[in-house]
Backbone as CSV, one residue per row, in Angstrom:
resi,resn,N_x,N_y,N_z,CA_x,CA_y,CA_z,C_x,C_y,C_z
1,MET,8.061,-10.144,15.873,8.044,-10.980,14.697,9.214,-10.578,13.795
2,THR,9.942,-11.539,13.312,11.068,-11.263,12.427,10.569,-11.037,11.003
3,LEU,11.439,-10.505,10.154,11.096,-10.306,8.752,10.736,-11.643,8.105
4,ALA,11.501,-12.675,8.377,11.236,-13.991,7.791,9.862,-14.513,8.211
5,GLU,9.505,-14.334,9.475,8.193,-14.774,9.962,7.074,-13.957,9.316
6,TYR,7.319,-12.672,9.179,6.329,-11.784,8.579,6.069,-12.173,7.125
7,ILE,7.134,-12.408,6.374,6.978,-12.780,4.960,6.260,-14.116,4.838
8,ARG,6.602,-15.058,5.691,5.925,-16.361,5.661,4.438,-16.195,5.962
9,LYS,4.113,-15.316,6.907,2.716,-15.063,7.255,1.974,-14.414,6.085
10,ARG,2.592,-13.472,5.427,1.944,-12.749,4.332,1.874,-13.558,3.038
11,ASN,2.951,-14.264,2.707,3.008,-14.988,1.430,2.721,-16.476,1.560
12,GLY,2.767,-17.004,2.759,2.531,-18.427,2.953,3.721,-19.301,2.613
13,VAL,4.816,-18.665,2.243,6.047,-19.393,1.907,7.235,-18.620,2.470
14,PRO,8.368,-19.285,2.667,9.527,-18.582,3.232,10.172,-17.599,2.252
15,ILE,11.011,-16.728,2.810,11.781,-15.783,1.994,12.544,-16.559,0.925
16,GLY,12.528,-16.031,-0.281,13.293,-16.632,-1.370,12.602,-17.783,-2.083
17,SER,11.425,-18.158,-1.646,10.697,-19.245,-2.296,10.348,-18.858,-3.732
18,SER,10.377,-19.835,-4.617,10.015,-19.563,-6.004,8.528,-19.219,-6.132
19,LYS,7.744,-19.516,-5.123,6.304,-19.224,-5.144,5.971,-17.889,-4.469
20,SER,6.979,-17.185,-3.985,6.756,-15.963,-3.221,6.049,-14.888,-4.046
21,LEU,6.550,-14.579,-5.222,5.944,-13.537,-6.053,4.529,-13.931,-6.463
22,ARG,4.349,-15.168,-6.885,3.027,-15.635,-7.284,2.030,-15.490,-6.128
23,ASN,2.426,-15.942,-4.945,1.549,-15.848,-3.777,1.260,-14.398,-3.419
24,ASN,2.296,-13.561,-3.506,2.127,-12.146,-3.193,1.092,-11.511,-4.117
25,LEU,1.219,-11.739,-5.397,0.277,-11.159,-6.352,-1.123,-11.738,-6.171
26,TYR,-1.211,-13.033,-5.971,-2.510,-13.679,-5.812,-3.234,-13.166,-4.571
27,ARG,-2.514,-13.113,-3.466,-3.135,-12.686,-2.213,-3.454,-11.193,-2.211
28,SER,-2.539,-10.368,-2.699,-2.789,-8.923,-2.658,-3.880,-8.524,-3.642
29,LEU,-3.774,-8.937,-4.884,-4.778,-8.542,-5.866,-6.148,-9.115,-5.538
30,GLY,-6.186,-10.326,-5.012,-7.453,-10.956,-4.673,-7.946,-10.659,-3.273
31,ALA,-7.346,-9.673,-2.621,-7.753,-9.328,-1.253,-9.209,-8.892,-1.210
32,LYS,-9.838,-9.141,-0.081,-11.275,-8.853,0.060,-11.590,-7.367,0.046
33,ASN,-10.592,-6.534,0.311,-10.796,-5.085,0.276,-9.453,-4.389,0.088
34,PHE,-9.521,-3.090,-0.127,-8.310,-2.335,-0.438,-7.341,-2.269,0.745
35,SER,-7.863,-2.267,1.936,-7.009,-2.271,3.120,-6.213,-3.575,3.205
36,THR,-6.886,-4.679,2.974,-6.223,-5.984,3.026,-5.212,-6.133,1.895
37,PHE,-5.489,-5.503,0.754,-4.518,-5.493,-0.350,-3.155,-5.063,0.186
38,TRP,-3.136,-3.985,0.972,-1.874,-3.441,1.477,-1.234,-4.328,2.537
39,ASN,-1.995,-5.192,3.168,-1.399,-6.144,4.110,-0.515,-7.146,3.389
40,TYR,-0.850,-7.430,2.144,-0.104,-8.435,1.387,0.927,-7.846,0.428
41,TRP,0.683,-6.628,-0.039,1.554,-6.045,-1.055,2.932,-5.735,-0.474
42,ASN,3.973,-6.125,-1.152,5.373,-5.848,-0.791,5.639,-6.082,0.696
43,PRO,5.686,-7.342,1.106,5.836,-7.632,2.539,7.144,-7.126,3.162
44,VAL,8.204,-7.013,2.392,9.461,-6.509,2.963,9.284,-5.045,3.357
45,PHE,8.792,-4.241,2.434,8.554,-2.825,2.717,7.525,-2.677,3.827
46,GLY,6.459,-3.482,3.754,5.400,-3.433,4.752,5.896,-3.738,6.153
47,TYR,6.809,-4.685,6.241,7.370,-5.056,7.542,8.080,-3.861,8.177
48,TYR,8.952,-3.220,7.416,9.727,-2.108,7.969,8.872,-0.867,8.211
49,LEU,7.941,-0.588,7.309,7.041,0.547,7.533,6.184,0.316,8.772
50,GLY,5.697,-0.907,8.922,4.873,-1.232,10.086,5.651,-1.139,11.382
51,LYS,6.843,-1.694,11.369,7.644,-1.762,12.596,8.202,-0.400,13.016
52,TYR,8.695,0.372,12.045,9.412,1.601,12.398,8.623,2.892,12.200
53,ILE,7.509,2.823,11.476,6.723,4.041,11.261,5.329,3.910,11.881
54,PHE,4.538,2.952,11.383,3.140,2.849,11.815,2.987,2.549,13.305
55,LYS,3.664,1.515,13.805,3.488,1.137,15.215,3.914,2.245,16.176
56,PRO,5.066,2.872,15.970,5.407,3.984,16.885,4.427,5.159,16.786
57,LEU,3.972,5.458,15.559,3.032,6.574,15.401,1.695,6.294,16.082
58,LYS,1.191,5.062,15.956,-0.143,4.780,16.509,-0.164,4.799,18.032
59,LYS,1.008,4.802,18.659,1.076,4.957,20.114,0.887,6.411,20.519
60,ARG,1.109,7.330,19.578,1.086,8.753,19.888,-0.102,9.505,19.272
61,ILE,-0.605,8.985,18.155,-1.700,9.673,17.457,-2.763,8.641,17.081
62,PRO,-3.971,9.091,16.716,-5.006,8.135,16.315,-4.546,7.243,15.157
63,VAL,-5.026,6.015,15.157,-4.608,5.009,14.168,-4.810,5.506,12.737
64,ALA,-5.912,6.188,12.479,-6.178,6.667,11.117,-5.081,7.625,10.652
65,PHE,-4.657,8.526,11.523,-3.580,9.454,11.163,-2.252,8.719,11.025
66,ALA,-2.007,7.750,11.886,-0.776,6.952,11.789,-0.725,6.225,10.452
67,LEU,-1.857,5.677,10.037,-1.916,4.979,8.756,-1.656,5.943,7.608
68,LEU,-2.315,7.092,7.640,-2.128,8.078,6.575,-0.686,8.575,6.528
69,PHE,-0.104,8.885,7.667,1.289,9.338,7.693,2.249,8.246,7.214
70,THR,1.918,6.996,7.480,2.749,5.888,6.999,2.705,5.829,5.471
71,PHE,1.530,5.993,4.898,1.418,6.029,3.436,2.195,7.210,2.866
72,ILE,2.066,8.372,3.490,2.788,9.553,3.005,4.291,9.335,3.104
73,PHE,4.757,8.767,4.197,6.185,8.478,4.354,6.661,7.517,3.264
74,CYS,5.866,6.506,2.988,6.211,5.544,1.937,6.327,6.260,0.586
75,GLY,5.382,7.156,0.314,5.460,7.933,-0.922,6.703,8.797,-0.976
76,LEU,7.060,9.392,0.162,8.285,10.207,0.214,9.531,9.377,-0.098
77,ILE,9.564,8.162,0.414,10.708,7.277,0.112,10.788,7.027,-1.391
78,HIS,9.661,6.732,-1.999,9.644,6.514,-3.446,10.082,7.778,-4.189
79,ASP,9.619,8.942,-3.723,10.007,10.198,-4.373,11.490,10.494,-4.219
80,VAL,12.049,10.248,-3.049,13.489,10.480,-2.848,14.293,9.642,-3.839
81,ILE,13.889,8.402,-4.017,14.597,7.528,-4.966,14.493,8.079,-6.385
82,THR,13.306,8.521,-6.778,13.166,9.066,-8.136,13.890,10.402,-8.291
83,ILE,13.925,11.196,-7.235,14.649,12.468,-7.291,16.141,12.210,-7.473
84,ILE,16.676,11.253,-6.759,18.095,10.908,-6.893,18.381,10.414,-8.305
85,TYR,17.508,9.581,-8.820,17.714,8.998,-10.147,17.523,10.026,-11.259
86,ARG,16.436,10.814,-11.182,16.101,11.747,-12.253,16.732,13.126,-12.075
87,LYS,17.225,13.408,-10.873,17.790,14.715,-10.541,16.782,15.836,-10.801
88,LYS,15.525,15.536,-10.480,14.436,16.491,-10.646,13.438,16.262,-9.515
89,THR,13.044,17.354,-8.854,12.125,17.246,-7.730,10.736,16.827,-8.199
90,SER,10.175,15.907,-7.460,8.829,15.429,-7.751,8.197,14.938,-6.454
91,LEU,6.928,15.201,-6.300,6.185,14.674,-5.153,5.058,13.762,-5.622
92,PHE,5.204,13.225,-6.822,4.155,12.393,-7.409,3.783,11.231,-6.494
93,PHE,4.777,10.475,-6.035,4.488,9.306,-5.205,3.916,9.700,-3.849
94,THR,4.380,10.800,-3.305,3.860,11.252,-2.015,2.366,11.555,-2.135
95,ILE,1.997,12.247,-3.189,0.587,12.572,-3.410,-0.205,11.290,-3.685
96,TRP,0.339,10.417,-4.534,-0.349,9.174,-4.888,-0.589,8.307,-3.644
97,PHE,0.439,8.158,-2.833,0.297,7.337,-1.631,-0.619,7.999,-0.606
98,ALA,-0.619,9.319,-0.544,-1.556,10.007,0.352,-2.997,9.727,-0.086
99,ILE,-3.247,9.794,-1.371,-4.588,9.504,-1.894,-4.952,8.047,-1.621
100,MET,-4.003,7.128,-1.812,-4.298,5.718,-1.525,-4.536,5.503,-0.034
101,GLY,-3.801,6.209,0.823,-4.026,6.106,2.260,-5.411,6.601,2.637
102,ILE,-5.822,7.722,2.057,-7.171,8.236,2.295,-8.207,7.230,1.803
103,THR,-7.935,6.617,0.664,-8.853,5.623,0.109,-8.957,4.402,1.014
104,VAL,-7.840,3.966,1.580,-7.884,2.857,2.541,-8.801,3.223,3.707
105,LEU,-8.628,4.420,4.232,-9.469,4.852,5.355,-10.942,4.932,4.953
106,MET,-11.211,5.429,3.758,-12.599,5.527,3.294,-13.216,4.139,3.115
107,THR,-12.469,3.220,2.513,-13.028,1.881,2.284,-13.212,1.138,3.602
108,LYS,-12.353,1.422,4.587,-12.573,0.835,5.921,-13.844,1.397,6.541
109,TYR,-14.026,2.700,6.437,-15.205,3.352,6.989,-16.481,2.814,6.335
110,LEU,-16.408,2.591,5.020,-17.572,2.097,4.274,-17.738,0.581,4.387
111,LYS,-16.805,-0.051,5.103,-16.813,-1.508,5.280,-16.808,-2.236,3.937
112,HIS,-15.995,-1.729,3.027,-15.793,-2.295,1.700,-15.301,-3.739,1.851
113,ASP,-16.077,-4.709,1.402,-15.710,-6.118,1.554,-16.307,-6.935,0.405
114,PHE,-15.422,-7.480,-0.420,-15.850,-8.302,-1.551,-15.407,-9.746,-1.370
115,ASN,-15.328,-10.191,-0.136,-14.838,-11.529,0.183,-15.619,-12.637,-0.521
116,LYS,-16.899,-12.417,-0.739,-17.734,-13.459,-1.339,-17.693,-13.440,-2.870
117,GLN,-17.015,-12.458,-3.430,-16.905,-12.353,-4.884,-15.746,-13.210,-5.394
118,LYS,-15.759,-13.490,-6.681,-14.679,-14.259,-7.297,-13.373,-13.474,-7.231
119,TRP,-12.266,-14.213,-7.263,-10.935,-13.597,-7.213,-10.790,-12.559,-8.317
120,SER,-11.219,-12.866,-9.520,-11.045,-11.954,-10.655,-11.778,-10.622,-10.414
121,PHE,-12.944,-10.676,-9.800,-13.684,-9.452,-9.492,-12.935,-8.642,-8.439
122,ARG,-12.454,-9.313,-7.387,-11.715,-8.605,-6.326,-10.452,-7.971,-6.890
123,ALA,-9.761,-8.695,-7.776,-8.545,-8.150,-8.392,-8.886,-6.933,-9.246
124,LEU,-9.976,-7.007,-9.983,-10.398,-5.879,-10.809,-10.723,-4.660,-9.938
125,VAL,-11.406,-4.879,-8.837,-11.739,-3.775,-7.925,-10.457,-3.152,-7.363
126,ASN,-9.541,-3.977,-6.849,-8.301,-3.442,-6.253,-7.450,-2.721,-7.288
127,LEU,-7.327,-3.280,-8.479,-6.563,-2.619,-9.538,-7.249,-1.329,-9.990
128,SER,-8.565,-1.336,-10.005,-9.311,-0.125,-10.382,-9.092,0.988,-9.371
129,ILE,-9.102,0.649,-8.109,-8.873,1.663,-7.074,-7.475,2.254,-7.219
130,ILE,-6.478,1.400,-7.403,-5.104,1.884,-7.588,-5.038,2.793,-8.811
131,SER,-5.669,2.368,-9.896,-5.657,3.150,-11.140,-6.352,4.494,-10.966
132,LEU,-7.485,4.505,-10.290,-8.187,5.772,-10.053,-7.354,6.716,-9.188
133,CYS,-6.702,6.171,-8.181,-5.814,6.992,-7.339,-4.659,7.545,-8.177
134,PHE,-4.137,6.728,-9.071,-3.055,7.162,-9.966,-3.534,8.292,-10.873
135,LEU,-4.708,8.106,-11.474,-5.239,9.144,-12.373,-5.503,10.440,-11.622
136,MET,-6.045,10.348,-10.414,-6.254,11.553,-9.604,-4.924,12.255,-9.353
137,THR,-3.906,11.482,-9.019,-2.578,12.051,-8.764,-2.030,12.711,-10.012
138,PHE,-2.179,12.039,-11.132,-1.690,12.572,-12.407,-2.321,13.937,-12.683
139,TYR,-3.631,14.031,-12.531,-4.310,15.301,-12.805,-3.974,16.354,-11.758
140,ILE,-3.866,15.974,-10.513,-3.486,16.922,-9.458,-2.098,17.503,-9.736
141,THR,-1.156,16.639,-10.085,0.206,17.127,-10.341,0.289,17.973,-11.601
142,LYS,-0.558,17.700,-12.578,-0.558,18.522,-13.796,-1.194,19.880,-13.553
143,ILE,-2.198,19.919,-12.691,-2.915,21.171,-12.425,-2.184,22.036,-11.404
144,LEU,-1.742,21.413,-10.299,-1.179,22.187,-9.177,0.321,22.371,-9.236
145,ILE,0.994,21.456,-9.872,2.469,21.518,-9.807,3.055,21.804,-11.175
């Protein structure tokens, strides 16, 4: 699948469409669960992470570990960018994405599914999970680092 096909599948519109951001936010925030949120969030990044990190890893290690390592790798990319910009070492994003990856695995295990709930409720749940993961990361980095 090409990047253009992937984005069309995730957003329902082609690359560069004026409706792309709106569709991305609507679909990701209103996803039925936290795992599905990540299927829609940032389709460009998701395409490359899936193709070059997750798929090769899942051929060699269990899918759960491949997913977690993909989240950690994504966090490392974010941290490298902030380190270059701020000229100060930080692992904030790596920790945050690791916690979100663990949360994805936990919500899959618990069969977390709010498909029958209103969009606003699903968005509140997904945003709450992200916020809780952020707060956990904030406190972890303040205590340990």
